[in-house]
C-alpha positions, 0 to 999 in steps of 0.5 A, a space after each residue: 549627271 547629277 541625280 536624287 537617287 532616293 527619288 529614283 529609287 521612290 519612282 521604281 518602289 511604287 505603291 504597286 510594288 509596296 504592297 506586293 511586298 507586303 502581301 510576300 512578308 505579311 507585313 501592313 503597306 505603311 510598314 514596309 514603307 518605312 522600311 524601304 524609307 529607312 534602308 534605302 538612305 542607309 544603303 546611299 550612305 554606305 556607297 558614299 562611304 566606300 566612294 570616299 577613297 581612290 580603290 573604293 570609288 574605283 571598285 564601286 563604279 566596277 561592281 555598279 556597271 558589272 553583268 551582275 547588276 541589272 540596270 532594267 530592274 525599275 521595270 522588270 520589279 513588279 514581274 519579280 516580285 510576283 513568284 516566291 522564286 523571283 523575291 528570293 533570287 532577287 534578295 540573294 542577288 541583291 544581298 550578294 551584290 552589298 556585301 561584295 560592295 560595301 565589304 561587309 555583311 548588312 546583316 547589322 544593317 538590316 538588324 537595326 532597321 528592324 530594330 526601328 521600325 518593330 517589323 521582322 528581321 527576316 523581312 527587313 534583311 529580305 528588303 534590304 536585299 531587295 533595296 540594294 538591287 534596285 539601288 545598283 540597277 539603278 545607278 547601272 542604268 544611269 551611268 550607261 544612259 549618260 555614258 557617264 565614268 568612274 570620275 563623276 561617281 564621287 560628285 554624283 554621291 556628294 550630291 545625294 547627303 541633303 537627300 539622306 540626312 534626314 533618314 539617318 541617325 547614328 545607330 544606322 550609322 553603326 548598322 553600317 560600321 560607320 561612326 558617328 551622323 555628324 563624324 560623316 556629314 561632316 567629313 565625307 563630302 570633302 573625303 569625296 571631293 578629295 576622291 574626285 580631284 585625284 581619281 583618272 577622269 578619262 580623256 574627253 573626245 578631242 575638239 574636231 581640228 577645225 574647231 580647235 584651230 578656230 580657237 586660235 589668236 594670231 597676231 595681225 603682223 605675223 602673217 607673212 604677205 604672199 599676194 605677190 608670189 607668182 602663180 604661173 604654175 596655177 595656169 598651167 596645172 589648169 590647162 593640163 586639166 582642162 586637156 585630161 578632161 577633154 579627153 576623158 570626154 572624147 574617150 566617154 562619148 565614143 566608149 557610148 556608141 559601142 555594145 552594152 558590155 562594152 559600154 558597161 566596161 568603158 563606163 566603170 573605167 571613164 569613173 575611176 579616172 575621172 574621180 581622182 581628177 576632179 578633186 585637184 580641179 576643184 582645188 586648183 579652182 577655188 585656190 584661183 579664186 581666192 588666191 589670198 586665203 588658198 593656206 587657210 582654205 587648204 588647212 581647213 580643208 584638211 582639218 574637215 578631213 581629219 574630223 570626218 575621218 574621227 568621226 567615222 572611226 568613233 560610229 564605228 560600234 565596238 566588238 561586243 564581249 562573249 556571252 559569259 553567264 550559262 543559259 538556265 531553266 528551272 521549274 517544278 510541277 505541281 499537284 494539278 500538272 501546272 508548270 511554274 517556270 524561271 528562266 534566264 535567256 539571252 535575247 528577246 527571240 529566245 523568250 519569245 520561243 519559250 513563251 510560245 511553246 509553253 502557251 501552244 503546249 499547255 495555253 496561256 492560264 495554265 503555266 506561270 513563267 518568269 523569264 529574264 533577258 540578260 545580253 551576257 548569256 550565252 545561247 540556250 541550246 536546251 530551246 532545241 530540245 524543248 519539245 522532249 521537255 515539255 512532256 516532263 513539264 505536265 509531271 505532277 510533282 517533277 522538279 527539273 534545273 537545266 544550269 547550261 549544259 547541266 541537268 539536274 531531276 529531283 521529285 517525281 522526275 527523278 522517279 527510277 521508275 518513270 525512266 525520266 533520267 534515261 530519256 533526257 540522257 538520250 535527248 540531250 547526248 553526251 555533251 549534257 551532264 544528266 543526273 538527279 539528286 540524292 540526298 544521302 550522296 550530297 551528305 556523304 560528298 558534304 561529311 567527305 570535304 568537312 573531314 578532310 578539311 578539319 584535320 588542319 584546324 586540329 593540328 597543333 600550329 594551327 592558328 584559330 583564325 577565325 575566319 579559316 575556323 568558320 570557313 571549315 565548320 560550314 564544311 559540314 552539314 547537319 540534316 536535321 529531319 523534317 520539322 525536327 530540331 533534334 540533332 541529328 545522331 549522322 551529325 554527332 561525329 562531326 559536331 564532336 570534330 567541330 568542339 576539339 577545334 573550338 576546345 583547341 581555341 579556348 585553351 590558347 586564348 583564342 576563343 572564337 566568338 562565333 553566330 549559329 545562324 539556322 537557315 530553312 526553304 520556303 516550304 511552308 509558312 515564314 514564320 514557321 519556317 523562321 521559328 524552326 531554324 531558330 529552335 534548330 540553331 539553338 539545338 546546334 549551340 546547346 550541343 556544342 556547349 554541352 560538350 564543354 565549348 564556352 557558353 558565352 562564345 556561342 550565340 544562337 539566331 533563326 533567319 527562317 527562309 531569308 537569305 537562301 543560297 540556291 533557287 528552292 524550285 529543286 530539292 538540291 536548292 531546298 537542301 542547300 538552303 536548309 543549313 546551319 552557318 557559322 558567321 562572325 559575331 558582330 
């Protein structure tokens, strides 16, 4: 099971993939390669630290083989990086998995990578997620193909130390929340070895009985000699069997002279009668031929039967678990009527059906499709109604998202005058929830949730726990106008309530140290989005400080279109990604 994980990552991140990433983030290929070469070993070190405890190793292995990890990512990377949506989904999935595996945000690490490589932070944040998704996918494939188990994980991780040590330093260790490099390299192998020694190793398959018996050495003087034991009963048994066989032979000859239908019935009866008789006869003859070895032969035959039975049972395929995830389809249509699709389906047949329908309708060169096959995905029922959706795929400005039995329209598809909402309701029926995205309704719903939740923080007995404060503050929506960094009037009342909570905590000596993080969608240039997100974060911080929140308790940072929380393919997704997020200062 031993492998060099760094070499696997390098083989997946080919020169072509590096050039794709470089073009996507506006970087020179050598700078992109430098980020990848720094990030990969650091993430492996983080996995090693995670696997250095019993519970950590078990949870890490569970995460690696979970359905969320793409075991075929190495082959799919060029396709995934070919579209903005694919990059966003890959980055988001990778960051989510890393934070789940490492039990911490990976921003500190990617910020340190940015400092050491000179690459902008938004690019290192994105590439950290991509490298993380690739790393976990490669490990999943290795374990599945080798039928590996959790007991082998600590040993495999320990073998990586010589490969990653040259790329690590104290600051990267700090970015992972670990001690110095010297302390890490001095202790990690012994910790992993201890886990490997105590973790539950799956019981290996039992040897066939024949092999097990072959390894037993019995003293010669322990064998009881039985050559002189009378075996007259064997001759009586043989005589009885011979009589039975003669009777069956004569009966078979008689049956052959009857009609065709009678012959078939008699043959079946003869087969049923002869079959059980032949095995004892053969066994008895074998016993007569080698009387001294009869007991050993019988034991060996029984052992072979047991082994064959066990092998037969082992070959029976285990029942596959029912798919757990909903199929998905989202698409946008540009001004020229060319659709770009992203979909996840459960089988290659469904993927082929989708691609064939698009090719027949638009021609192979007049659509862009990024279709992923995930066997843990339920059947795509919407494929049966695809003909009704195809005209919508040609509507300039249309945006549609299908998630299982939920359909959301935005852009020109949500234009009431065009009537697509009613058309789709009629096409899909009552089993589907179909609606259009409305910004005002989304803001109103978020505001209602926020005002209900913040009452608990305004209560006199509020604990001011940072995690609770962050969770509630992130329920509010600050809906900036397009390209504007001015705090909208509609958000001021909620920000005032947020300020009251922070004031109360400061008075009680429990001031939360928070980062005000700004994010954008992917519309527009990356640099412009980065600058706008930072100005918006600074505007929110300035507003809170103006109300009396301690200035040293808040910092502001912009991240542009990095770390999307939803797909940018639809209006609702872009709305969710344009956000102010409060996080605990690291």
